[in-house]
Phi, psi and omega in degrees: 000322179297320179298321178298318178297317180297313181296319177300317178299316180290328178297330176296320183288337181269007173291140187310321181296322180285323178297323179299327181273314187271340184063019179254093177279183185298323180293318179294318178297318179297321180296320182282321187273332184305313180295338179277333182266322184232135180222131178287137182275352183284154174260356181281117182302326180295316179292319178300316180297316179297319180288332181302317179297320179292320179297316179297319179297319179297313179296321178299316179296318178299314180298319184282328192235349181291127180278107179250019183296335179295345182267359184299325179287335183279320184269000000 
């Protein structure tokens, strides 16, 4: 449920009017938020780097496609 709230919050920021002001499109938001939401447990820098791209991609897909419309009455 917490993830849904976070994604809903980020979806507000990727609306065109907000992107025009903040310059933070979905890719930039995913880049900033992925390390805070998902973290690789490995100590190997190569594995961490490889996983970082996957983590960013996952967060980007959530921001773009997760249906958070059920939360409109809550927020």
